N, C-alpha and C positions, 0 to 999 in steps of 0.2 A: 367811452361807455355810453351806451344808448339805451333808453327805456321808453316803451310805450306804456302809458298808464291809463287805466280806464276806471272811472268812478262807478262802483257797483253797489247794488243792494245785497248781492250774494255772488260768490264764485267758488268753484272747486276744481281740483285737478285730480285725475285718476291715472294710474299706471297699471295697465292691464285691467283687472277687475278690482284693484285695491285703491281705495280713497287715500291719496297721498296728503292732501291738505284742503281745507275749506275755511271760508270766512263769511261773515255777515257783512254789514255795511262797511265800506272802506275802499281800498284801491287794489286792483289787479295790476301788478307790475311785471311786464315782460322785459327781461333784462339781457342785453347783449354786451359782452365784455370784449374789448379790442385788445390786440396784442401789446400795445404800449400803455395800457391802463395800469394805474397804481391805486393805493388806498386813498390818495388825494382825490381822484375822480370819484371813487365810491362814496367818500364822505360828502363831497359836494352834491352828488346826485341825491343821496339820502336826505341831506338838509333841505334841498329844493323840494323833493316830493312830500316830505312831512309838513312843510309850511305853505305849500301851494294852496291858495284860497279858491277852491273849486267846488265847495259845498255851500248850499244856500243858507242864509241866515233867516231870521223871522220875517224879513221883508222880501224874501225871494232873491236877494242879491248874493252873488258868489263872494262871500266874505269869510268863510270858515274853512279851516284846514282839516285834514284827516285827524290830526292830533286834537284839535278843538272838539271834535265829535267823539273822541276815544274810538275812532275807527280802526279797522284792522288792515293788514297788508297780506296779499298772497303774492309771493315773489317766485317767478318761474324763469329759469334760464332759457335763453333763446338766441343761439349764435346766429341764426338766420337774419337777425336785425342788422348785422354787419355786412350783408350781401352787397356785392358790387355788381350792378346789372347794366353797366354802361356799354359793355361789348357783348355781342352775340346773344344767344338765347339761354345759355346756362349760367346761372349766377356763380360768381367767385366768392368763396368764403375765406380768402387768404388773410383778410384783416382781423378775423376773429381770433381771440386768444386761444392757445392750446389749453387743454384741461389742467395741466400743472400750474398755470397762472390763473386761469379763470375760476377754478373751484375755490381757492383761498380768498379771492376777491368777492365772489358770490357769498361765501360764508361770512366774510368780514362785514358786508353790508347787512346781512340778516342779523348777525350778533349785535351790531351797533344799534339797529332799530330796536331790538329786544332790550338792550341796555337802557334805552330811552323810554321804556315802559310800553312800547307798542306791541300788540299781539301780532305775531307774524306766522303765517303758514307758508309752506314751500312745496314746490314740485320736487322732482328727483332729477338731479343734474345728469344730463346725458341720456335720459330715458325717453322713450316715445310716450308722450303724454296726451291726454284728452282734457281740454279745459272747457268748462261750462261757466257762463256768467250771465248776470242780468245787469246790463249797462244802464246806468241811470242818467238820463238827460236827453240823449246820450252825451257823455263827456269823455273824450279821448284826446290825450296830449302826448307829444313826443318830447322827451328831454334828452339832450346830447351834451356830454361834458365838453365837447369842442366849442360849444356856444357860451361857455362861462367866461 
């Protein structure tokens, strides 16, 4: 499981002309689910991103997490994060999980975050989406469950 997380003051995702999800201060999470991923990887990733100290404290140091700030999450599925670009010019997406595995894991992560009291907005799995964000810092990090 791989996630690109961006610290934002606001973010939203639209599908066609419909607003699918929007947040204020918090994290935009672009989430790629690999074919071998399980709930173990989803739980690890969620724990990590909720407790990452990437927000400033009163002294300007990165000492606060999204939970410390009561920040929100916008979680958007993005299978292209699993692209293999080592050969040729066309990326291979063979490592990405099929929807029958990816959708339940995506929903698992979202529900677990909500169970912990975090406000979560989402995109629409498998849809063509447009994401708008205001990246603060900028702060952008990559989390990969293979690094745990």
